[in-house]
FIDO-599967 format. One record per residue (C-alpha): residue number from 1; x, y, z. Coordinates in Angstrom, 1 decimal. Example, Ala and Ser with C-alpha at 12.3 -4.5 7.8 and 13.67 -1.06 7.14 Angstrom:
// residues 2
+-----+--------+--------+--------+
!   i !     xx !     yy !     zz !
+-----+--------+--------+--------+
!   1 !   12.3 !   -4.5 !    7.8 !
!   2 !   13.7 !   -1.1 !    7.1 !
+-----+--------+--------+--------+
***
This chain:
// residues 401
+-----+--------+--------+--------+
!   i !     xx !     yy !     zz !
+-----+--------+--------+--------+
!   1 !    0.0 !    0.0 !    0.0 !
!   2 !    1.3 !    3.4 !   -1.0 !
!   3 !    1.0 !    6.7 !    0.8 !
!   4 !    0.5 !    9.6 !   -1.7 !
!   5 !    1.3 !   13.2 !   -1.0 !
!   6 !    1.0 !   16.2 !   -3.3 !
!   7 !    4.2 !   18.3 !   -3.1 !
!   8 !    4.3 !   20.5 !   -6.2 !
!   9 !    7.2 !   22.4 !   -4.8 !
!  10 !    9.4 !   19.4 !   -5.6 !
!  11 !   11.1 !   20.9 !   -8.6 !
!  12 !   12.2 !   23.9 !   -6.5 !
!  13 !   13.4 !   21.5 !   -3.8 !
!  14 !   15.5 !   19.6 !   -6.4 !
!  15 !   17.0 !   22.9 !   -7.6 !
!  16 !   18.0 !   23.7 !   -4.0 !
!  17 !   19.2 !   20.2 !   -3.3 !
!  18 !   19.0 !   20.7 !    0.5 !
!  19 !   17.0 !   18.5 !    2.9 !
!  20 !   16.1 !   21.7 !    4.9 !
!  21 !   14.7 !   23.6 !    1.9 !
!  22 !   11.8 !   25.9 !    2.7 !
!  23 !    9.4 !   26.5 !   -0.2 !
!  24 !    8.0 !   30.0 !   -0.9 !
!  25 !    4.5 !   30.8 !    0.3 !
!  26 !    3.0 !   30.6 !   -3.3 !
!  27 !    4.3 !   27.0 !   -3.7 !
!  28 !    2.9 !   26.0 !   -0.3 !
!  29 !   -0.4 !   27.6 !   -1.1 !
!  30 !   -0.9 !   25.4 !   -4.2 !
!  31 !    0.3 !   22.4 !   -2.2 !
!  32 !   -2.4 !   23.1 !    0.4 !
!  33 !   -5.3 !   24.0 !   -2.0 !
!  34 !   -4.7 !   20.9 !   -4.2 !
!  35 !   -3.7 !   18.4 !   -1.5 !
!  36 !   -6.7 !   16.3 !   -2.6 !
!  37 !   -5.4 !   15.8 !   -6.1 !
!  38 !   -3.9 !   12.3 !   -5.4 !
!  39 !   -7.4 !   11.0 !   -4.6 !
!  40 !   -8.0 !   10.9 !   -8.3 !
!  41 !   -4.9 !    8.9 !   -9.4 !
!  42 !   -4.0 !    6.7 !   -6.4 !
!  43 !   -5.1 !    3.1 !   -6.4 !
!  44 !   -8.2 !    2.3 !   -4.4 !
!  45 !   -6.3 !    0.4 !   -1.7 !
!  46 !   -3.7 !    3.2 !   -1.3 !
!  47 !   -3.7 !    6.1 !    1.2 !
!  48 !   -3.6 !    9.8 !    0.6 !
!  49 !   -2.3 !   12.4 !    3.1 !
!  50 !   -4.7 !   15.3 !    3.1 !
!  51 !   -3.9 !   18.8 !    4.4 !
!  52 !   -6.7 !   19.3 !    7.0 !
!  53 !  -10.4 !   19.0 !    7.8 !
!  54 !  -11.5 !   21.1 !    4.8 !
!  55 !  -10.0 !   18.4 !    2.5 !
!  56 !  -11.4 !   15.6 !    4.7 !
!  57 !  -14.9 !   17.0 !    4.5 !
!  58 !  -14.5 !   17.2 !    0.7 !
!  59 !  -13.5 !   13.5 !    0.7 !
!  60 !  -16.5 !   12.5 !    2.8 !
!  61 !  -18.8 !   14.0 !    0.2 !
!  62 !  -17.2 !   12.8 !   -3.0 !
!  63 !  -16.4 !    9.3 !   -1.7 !
!  64 !  -20.1 !    8.6 !   -1.6 !
!  65 !  -20.1 !    8.9 !   -5.4 !
!  66 !  -16.6 !    7.7 !   -6.5 !
!  67 !  -14.5 !    4.7 !   -5.5 !
!  68 !  -11.5 !    6.5 !   -3.9 !
!  69 !   -8.4 !    5.5 !   -1.9 !
!  70 !   -8.3 !    5.8 !    1.9 !
!  71 !   -7.4 !    8.9 !    4.0 !
!  72 !   -4.1 !    8.4 !    5.9 !
!  73 !   -3.9 !    8.8 !    9.6 !
!  74 !   -0.9 !    8.2 !   11.8 !
!  75 !   -2.4 !    4.8 !   12.9 !
!  76 !   -1.8 !    3.6 !    9.3 !
!  77 !    2.0 !    4.1 !    9.3 !
!  78 !    2.9 !    0.5 !    9.8 !
!  79 !    0.8 !   -0.8 !    6.9 !
!  80 !    2.3 !    1.6 !    4.4 !
!  81 !    4.8 !   -0.2 !    2.2 !
!  82 !    6.1 !    2.8 !    0.4 !
!  83 !    5.7 !    6.6 !    0.5 !
!  84 !    4.8 !    8.0 !   -2.9 !
!  85 !    5.0 !   11.8 !   -3.1 !
!  86 !    4.3 !   13.8 !   -6.3 !
!  87 !    8.1 !   13.9 !   -6.6 !
!  88 !   11.2 !   12.9 !   -4.6 !
!  89 !   13.8 !   15.2 !   -3.2 !
!  90 !   15.9 !   15.2 !    0.0 !
!  91 !   13.4 !   17.8 !    1.4 !
!  92 !   10.4 !   15.5 !    1.0 !
!  93 !   12.4 !   12.5 !    2.4 !
!  94 !   13.2 !   14.6 !    5.5 !
!  95 !    9.5 !   15.4 !    5.8 !
!  96 !    8.5 !   11.8 !    5.7 !
!  97 !   11.2 !   11.0 !    8.3 !
!  98 !    9.8 !   13.6 !   10.6 !
!  99 !    6.4 !   11.8 !   10.2 !
! 100 !    8.0 !    8.6 !   11.5 !
! 101 !    8.6 !    6.6 !    8.4 !
! 102 !   11.7 !    4.4 !    8.1 !
! 103 !   14.3 !    3.9 !    5.4 !
! 104 !   12.5 !    0.8 !    3.9 !
! 105 !    9.4 !    3.0 !    3.2 !
! 106 !   11.4 !    5.8 !    1.6 !
! 107 !   13.5 !    6.4 !   -1.5 !
! 108 !   17.1 !    6.1 !   -0.5 !
! 109 !   19.3 !    9.2 !   -0.3 !
! 110 !   21.6 !    7.8 !   -3.0 !
! 111 !   18.7 !    7.2 !   -5.4 !
! 112 !   17.3 !   10.7 !   -4.8 !
! 113 !   20.7 !   12.2 !   -5.6 !
! 114 !   20.8 !   10.3 !   -8.9 !
! 115 !   17.2 !   11.3 !   -9.6 !
! 116 !   18.2 !   15.0 !   -9.1 !
! 117 !   21.0 !   14.5 !  -11.6 !
! 118 !   18.7 !   12.9 !  -14.1 !
! 119 !   16.1 !   15.7 !  -13.6 !
! 120 !   18.8 !   18.2 !  -14.7 !
! 121 !   17.7 !   19.5 !  -18.1 !
! 122 !   21.1 !   18.4 !  -19.4 !
! 123 !   19.5 !   14.9 !  -19.6 !
! 124 !   17.4 !   16.2 !  -22.5 !
! 125 !   20.5 !   16.5 !  -24.6 !
! 126 !   21.6 !   12.9 !  -23.8 !
! 127 !   18.1 !   11.6 !  -24.7 !
! 128 !   18.0 !   13.5 !  -28.0 !
! 129 !   21.5 !   12.4 !  -28.9 !
! 130 !   20.6 !    8.7 !  -28.3 !
! 131 !   17.3 !    9.1 !  -30.3 !
! 132 !   19.2 !   10.7 !  -33.2 !
! 133 !   21.7 !    7.8 !  -33.1 !
! 134 !   18.7 !    5.5 !  -33.4 !
! 135 !   17.4 !    7.2 !  -36.5 !
! 136 !   14.8 !    9.5 !  -35.0 !
! 137 !   14.5 !   13.0 !  -36.5 !
! 138 !   15.4 !   15.5 !  -33.7 !
! 139 !   15.8 !   19.3 !  -33.8 !
! 140 !   19.1 !   21.2 !  -33.2 !
! 141 !   20.4 !   19.9 !  -29.9 !
! 142 !   20.4 !   22.3 !  -26.9 !
! 143 !   23.7 !   23.4 !  -25.6 !
! 144 !   24.8 !   23.3 !  -21.9 !
! 145 !   26.9 !   26.4 !  -21.4 !
! 146 !   28.9 !   27.4 !  -18.3 !
! 147 !   30.3 !   30.7 !  -19.5 !
! 148 !   28.3 !   33.9 !  -19.7 !
! 149 !   30.1 !   35.1 !  -22.9 !
! 150 !   29.2 !   31.9 !  -24.6 !
! 151 !   25.6 !   32.3 !  -23.7 !
! 152 !   25.6 !   35.8 !  -25.3 !
! 153 !   27.2 !   34.4 !  -28.4 !
! 154 !   24.5 !   31.7 !  -28.6 !
! 155 !   21.7 !   34.2 !  -28.2 !
! 156 !   23.2 !   36.5 !  -30.9 !
! 157 !   23.6 !   33.7 !  -33.3 !
! 158 !   19.9 !   33.3 !  -34.1 !
! 159 !   16.8 !   35.4 !  -34.1 !
! 160 !   15.0 !   33.6 !  -31.2 !
! 161 !   16.3 !   31.3 !  -28.5 !
! 162 !   15.2 !   29.8 !  -25.2 !
! 163 !   17.4 !   29.9 !  -22.2 !
! 164 !   16.6 !   27.4 !  -19.4 !
! 165 !   17.9 !   26.8 !  -15.9 !
! 166 !   18.9 !   23.2 !  -15.4 !
! 167 !   16.5 !   22.8 !  -12.5 !
! 168 !   13.3 !   24.9 !  -12.1 !
! 169 !    9.6 !   24.7 !  -11.5 !
! 170 !    7.0 !   24.6 !  -14.2 !
! 171 !    7.1 !   27.8 !  -16.3 !
! 172 !   10.0 !   29.2 !  -14.1 !
! 173 !   13.7 !   29.4 !  -14.8 !
! 174 !   13.1 !   30.3 !  -18.5 !
! 175 !   14.2 !   33.4 !  -20.5 !
! 176 !   13.8 !   34.3 !  -24.1 !
! 177 !   16.7 !   35.4 !  -26.3 !
! 178 !   15.9 !   37.9 !  -29.1 !
! 179 !   19.1 !   37.8 !  -31.1 !
! 180 !   20.8 !   40.5 !  -29.2 !
! 181 !   22.4 !   41.3 !  -25.9 !
! 182 !   19.8 !   42.3 !  -23.2 !
! 183 !   20.6 !   43.2 !  -19.6 !
! 184 !   17.6 !   41.2 !  -18.0 !
! 185 !   18.6 !   38.0 !  -19.9 !
! 186 !   22.2 !   38.5 !  -19.0 !
! 187 !   21.4 !   38.9 !  -15.3 !
! 188 !   19.1 !   35.8 !  -15.5 !
! 189 !   21.9 !   33.7 !  -17.1 !
! 190 !   24.6 !   35.0 !  -14.8 !
! 191 !   22.5 !   34.1 !  -11.7 !
! 192 !   21.6 !   30.6 !  -13.0 !
! 193 !   25.2 !   29.8 !  -13.8 !
! 194 !   26.3 !   31.0 !  -10.4 !
! 195 !   23.7 !   28.9 !   -8.5 !
! 196 !   23.5 !   25.8 !  -10.7 !
! 197 !   26.8 !   25.7 !  -12.6 !
! 198 !   25.5 !   26.1 !  -16.1 !
! 199 !   22.5 !   26.9 !  -18.3 !
! 200 !   20.8 !   25.3 !  -21.3 !
! 201 !   20.5 !   27.3 !  -24.5 !
! 202 !   18.1 !   26.1 !  -27.3 !
! 203 !   17.0 !   27.2 !  -30.7 !
! 204 !   13.4 !   28.5 !  -30.5 !
! 205 !   10.9 !   26.2 !  -32.3 !
! 206 !    7.6 !   27.3 !  -33.8 !
! 207 !    5.4 !   25.3 !  -31.6 !
! 208 !    2.0 !   24.0 !  -32.9 !
! 209 !    1.0 !   21.5 !  -30.3 !
! 210 !    2.2 !   20.6 !  -26.8 !
! 211 !    1.9 !   16.9 !  -25.8 !
! 212 !    3.7 !   14.3 !  -23.8 !
! 213 !    4.1 !   10.6 !  -23.5 !
! 214 !    3.5 !    9.2 !  -20.0 !
! 215 !    5.4 !    6.2 !  -18.7 !
! 216 !    5.6 !    3.9 !  -15.7 !
! 217 !    8.9 !    2.6 !  -14.5 !
! 218 !    9.3 !   -0.5 !  -12.3 !
! 219 !   12.6 !   -2.2 !  -11.6 !
! 220 !   14.1 !   -0.7 !  -14.7 !
! 221 !   11.3 !   -1.8 !  -17.0 !
! 222 !    9.4 !    1.1 !  -18.7 !
! 223 !    5.9 !    0.8 !  -20.1 !
! 224 !    3.9 !    3.3 !  -22.0 !
! 225 !    1.1 !    4.8 !  -19.8 !
! 226 !   -0.7 !    7.0 !  -22.2 !
! 227 !   -0.7 !   10.4 !  -24.0 !
! 228 !   -1.0 !   13.8 !  -22.5 !
! 229 !   -2.4 !   16.6 !  -24.7 !
! 230 !   -1.9 !   19.8 !  -22.9 !
! 231 !   -1.7 !   23.6 !  -23.3 !
! 232 !    1.0 !   25.9 !  -22.0 !
! 233 !    2.0 !   29.5 !  -22.6 !
! 234 !    5.7 !   30.4 !  -22.3 !
! 235 !    6.2 !   27.2 !  -20.4 !
! 236 !    3.4 !   27.7 !  -17.9 !
! 237 !    0.9 !   24.8 !  -17.8 !
! 238 !   -2.8 !   25.7 !  -18.0 !
! 239 !   -4.6 !   22.4 !  -18.6 !
! 240 !   -5.0 !   19.1 !  -20.3 !
! 241 !   -7.5 !   17.8 !  -22.9 !
! 242 !   -9.4 !   14.8 !  -21.6 !
! 243 !   -9.8 !   12.2 !  -24.4 !
! 244 !   -8.9 !    8.6 !  -25.1 !
! 245 !   -5.4 !    7.7 !  -26.2 !
! 246 !   -6.8 !    6.7 !  -29.6 !
! 247 !   -8.4 !   10.1 !  -30.2 !
! 248 !   -5.3 !   11.9 !  -29.1 !
! 249 !   -3.1 !    9.8 !  -31.3 !
! 250 !   -5.3 !   10.4 !  -34.3 !
! 251 !   -5.2 !   14.1 !  -33.6 !
! 252 !   -1.4 !   14.2 !  -33.4 !
! 253 !   -1.1 !   12.0 !  -36.5 !
! 254 !   -3.2 !   14.5 !  -38.5 !
! 255 !   -0.1 !   16.7 !  -38.6 !
! 256 !    1.7 !   14.2 !  -40.8 !
! 257 !    5.0 !   14.6 !  -39.0 !
! 258 !    8.2 !   13.2 !  -40.6 !
! 259 !    8.6 !   10.8 !  -37.6 !
! 260 !    5.7 !    8.5 !  -36.5 !
! 261 !    4.5 !    8.5 !  -32.9 !
! 262 !    4.9 !    4.7 !  -32.8 !
! 263 !    8.6 !    5.0 !  -33.8 !
! 264 !    9.2 !    7.6 !  -31.1 !
! 265 !    7.3 !    5.6 !  -28.5 !
! 266 !    9.3 !    2.4 !  -29.2 !
! 267 !   12.7 !    4.0 !  -29.4 !
! 268 !   12.4 !    6.4 !  -26.5 !
! 269 !   11.5 !    3.5 !  -24.2 !
! 270 !   14.7 !    1.8 !  -25.3 !
! 271 !   16.7 !    4.9 !  -24.8 !
! 272 !   15.2 !    5.7 !  -21.4 !
! 273 !   15.8 !    2.1 !  -20.1 !
! 274 !   19.4 !    2.7 !  -21.0 !
! 275 !   19.5 !    6.1 !  -19.3 !
! 276 !   17.8 !    4.6 !  -16.2 !
! 277 !   20.0 !    1.5 !  -16.1 !
! 278 !   21.7 !    2.4 !  -12.8 !
! 279 !   18.6 !    4.1 !  -11.3 !
! 280 !   16.0 !    2.3 !   -9.1 !
! 281 !   12.9 !    4.3 !   -9.8 !
! 282 !    9.3 !    3.1 !   -9.4 !
! 283 !    6.4 !    5.4 !  -10.5 !
! 284 !    5.1 !    7.5 !  -13.3 !
! 285 !    7.1 !   10.0 !  -15.2 !
! 286 !    6.5 !   12.0 !  -18.4 !
! 287 !    8.5 !   13.2 !  -21.4 !
! 288 !    7.2 !   16.5 !  -22.8 !
! 289 !    7.2 !   16.7 !  -26.6 !
! 290 !    5.9 !   19.1 !  -29.2 !
! 291 !    4.9 !   19.3 !  -32.8 !
! 292 !    6.5 !   22.3 !  -34.4 !
! 293 !    6.7 !   23.8 !  -37.9 !
! 294 !   10.2 !   24.2 !  -39.4 !
! 295 !   11.5 !   26.9 !  -41.8 !
! 296 !   10.2 !   24.9 !  -44.8 !
! 297 !    6.7 !   24.7 !  -43.2 !
! 298 !    7.1 !   21.0 !  -42.5 !
! 299 !    5.6 !   19.6 !  -39.3 !
! 300 !    8.2 !   17.8 !  -37.1 !
! 301 !    8.2 !   16.4 !  -33.6 !
! 302 !   10.6 !   17.4 !  -30.9 !
! 303 !   10.6 !   14.0 !  -29.1 !
! 304 !   12.1 !   15.3 !  -25.8 !
! 305 !   11.5 !   18.9 !  -24.7 !
! 306 !   11.8 !   17.9 !  -21.1 !
! 307 !   11.9 !   14.9 !  -18.8 !
! 308 !    9.6 !   15.1 !  -15.8 !
! 309 !   10.9 !   12.4 !  -13.5 !
! 310 !    7.9 !   12.5 !  -11.1 !
! 311 !    4.1 !   12.3 !  -11.2 !
! 312 !    2.7 !   15.2 !  -13.3 !
! 313 !   -0.6 !   16.7 !  -14.4 !
! 314 !   -0.5 !   14.8 !  -17.7 !
! 315 !   -0.3 !   11.4 !  -16.0 !
! 316 !   -2.9 !   12.5 !  -13.4 !
! 317 !   -5.4 !   13.6 !  -16.0 !
! 318 !   -4.8 !   10.5 !  -18.1 !
! 319 !   -5.5 !    8.2 !  -15.1 !
! 320 !   -8.6 !   10.4 !  -14.2 !
! 321 !  -10.0 !   10.0 !  -17.7 !
! 322 !   -9.4 !    6.2 !  -17.7 !
! 323 !  -11.0 !    5.7 !  -14.3 !
! 324 !  -13.8 !    8.2 !  -14.1 !
! 325 !  -15.0 !    9.4 !  -17.6 !
! 326 !  -17.4 !    7.5 !  -19.8 !
! 327 !  -15.5 !    6.2 !  -22.8 !
! 328 !  -15.7 !    8.4 !  -26.0 !
! 329 !  -16.4 !   11.6 !  -24.2 !
! 330 !  -14.0 !   14.5 !  -24.2 !
! 331 !  -13.4 !   17.4 !  -22.0 !
! 332 !  -10.8 !   19.6 !  -20.2 !
! 333 !   -8.8 !   19.3 !  -17.0 !
! 334 !   -7.7 !   22.7 !  -15.6 !
! 335 !   -5.5 !   24.0 !  -12.9 !
! 336 !   -6.4 !   27.7 !  -12.4 !
! 337 !   -5.1 !   30.6 !  -10.2 !
! 338 !   -7.5 !   33.1 !   -8.6 !
! 339 !   -6.1 !   36.3 !   -7.1 !
! 340 !   -9.1 !   37.7 !   -5.3 !
! 341 !  -10.7 !   36.2 !   -2.2 !
! 342 !  -13.9 !   34.3 !   -3.0 !
! 343 !  -13.3 !   34.4 !   -6.8 !
! 344 !  -12.7 !   30.7 !   -7.1 !
! 345 !  -15.8 !   29.8 !   -5.1 !
! 346 !  -17.9 !   32.1 !   -7.2 !
! 347 !  -16.6 !   30.7 !  -10.5 !
! 348 !  -17.1 !   27.1 !   -9.2 !
! 349 !  -20.7 !   27.7 !   -8.1 !
! 350 !  -21.5 !   29.2 !  -11.5 !
! 351 !  -20.0 !   26.3 !  -13.4 !
! 352 !  -21.9 !   23.7 !  -11.3 !
! 353 !  -25.2 !   25.4 !  -12.4 !
! 354 !  -24.1 !   25.8 !  -16.0 !
! 355 !  -22.7 !   22.3 !  -16.5 !
! 356 !  -24.6 !   19.9 !  -14.1 !
! 357 !  -22.8 !   16.6 !  -13.4 !
! 358 !  -24.4 !   13.6 !  -15.2 !
! 359 !  -23.4 !    9.9 !  -15.0 !
! 360 !  -23.6 !    6.9 !  -17.3 !
! 361 !  -22.5 !    3.4 !  -16.4 !
! 362 !  -21.1 !    4.8 !  -13.1 !
! 363 !  -18.8 !    7.3 !  -15.0 !
! 364 !  -19.0 !   11.0 !  -15.8 !
! 365 !  -20.6 !   11.6 !  -19.2 !
! 366 !  -21.0 !   15.4 !  -18.9 !
! 367 !  -20.7 !   18.3 !  -16.5 !
! 368 !  -18.3 !   20.2 !  -14.2 !
! 369 !  -16.6 !   19.0 !  -11.1 !
! 370 !  -14.0 !   20.5 !   -8.8 !
! 371 !  -11.2 !   17.9 !   -8.0 !
! 372 !  -10.3 !   19.8 !   -4.8 !
! 373 !  -12.3 !   21.6 !   -2.1 !
! 374 !  -13.1 !   25.3 !   -2.8 !
! 375 !  -13.9 !   27.9 !   -0.2 !
! 376 !  -13.5 !   31.7 !    0.2 !
! 377 !   -9.7 !   31.4 !    0.7 !
! 378 !   -9.0 !   29.1 !   -2.3 !
! 379 !   -6.6 !   30.5 !   -4.8 !
! 380 !   -5.7 !   27.4 !   -6.8 !
! 381 !   -8.3 !   25.0 !   -8.1 !
! 382 !   -8.2 !   21.8 !  -10.1 !
! 383 !  -11.4 !   20.9 !  -12.1 !
! 384 !  -12.8 !   19.1 !  -15.1 !
! 385 !  -15.6 !   19.9 !  -17.6 !
! 386 !  -16.7 !   16.9 !  -19.6 !
! 387 !  -18.5 !   16.6 !  -23.0 !
! 388 !  -19.8 !   20.1 !  -23.3 !
! 389 !  -17.8 !   20.6 !  -26.4 !
! 390 !  -19.4 !   18.0 !  -28.6 !
! 391 !  -20.8 !   20.7 !  -30.8 !
! 392 !  -17.2 !   21.6 !  -31.7 !
! 393 !  -17.2 !   18.3 !  -33.6 !
! 394 !  -13.5 !   17.4 !  -33.1 !
! 395 !  -10.7 !   17.2 !  -30.7 !
! 396 !   -8.9 !   19.7 !  -33.0 !
! 397 !  -11.6 !   22.3 !  -32.4 !
! 398 !  -11.4 !   21.8 !  -28.6 !
! 399 !   -7.6 !   22.1 !  -28.5 !
! 400 !   -7.5 !   25.3 !  -30.6 !
! 401 !  -10.5 !   27.0 !  -29.1 !
+-----+--------+--------+--------+
***
């Protein structure tokens, strides 16, 4: 039996690398508001550690409708076989230790240190190199640069570029090069090199579609767990399309890329099993990809934009769809931020009236539902709206709306 915990600050904790890392208030707020999220992807006989009574009251209501995992209490500690946070770092390991868990229930310090190295965006270069050597079409490889002058040369060598910190949270640690020297970008790169030892520089690609392949790793064996079709703006995640793997694959294949999805899927599993050969990891992880349009207006696939060596929103929404949504229906999974007090509650109340929840064969066939409790103080919400887009006629219309 696993114990699940939502710790979205994990990427920041990996960047810091210290067991005593303290996350900023914004990261802790999303961790609190969405602490119920693992209820939707954990196995039915697992446990979920919820933040407080607000989340437990939410659980009491929704568990009357949906088959959900159990709520963890300290009395359950001895029957937990493994702790399974959103992501592993030395900081979350220390937190579990403080809760009384022992080494055999936790990821080892050595494996967490290796996970941190593999989570460095430099791993993207290694994966792309291996894919290229296996005959997969890949874009111009990113460069890992440790010298500020070389970063400036790279930026000035092309009209648009993307500059990334080796470790950073979603949508953070990214700057945009505009083909010339700029003081804000210089300060960003200088700071990242000082703190993290280097920085990744990439050619800007004309993105058309964001997607990911989700995988599950167990004892070095990697299996495909499904597609994630998502939307982001400047690296900031906004939501997933909820649809079957078949529908998503047909949508992606409609772009007639030079490399087939099946070829990428087969070869990236082989490459990743080699990359993970010395790494004992068990759990979900994702490889972000994109369809982009090159200078000749040909659609191509970047088969590894980023490796997310942890649970992620794409895998979460894929599991949610498979478990709780009536087959064939489509919808959206969203994580949203609300600045003003009461704004999230007002919006949720309106959507419940506009899109009433309906079931068929014990699964959602249409309607709105919040996947976490919402009150006057909520700033971050996770929610789904199912099958209200059928008049759009296609997944393509939904993705581009």
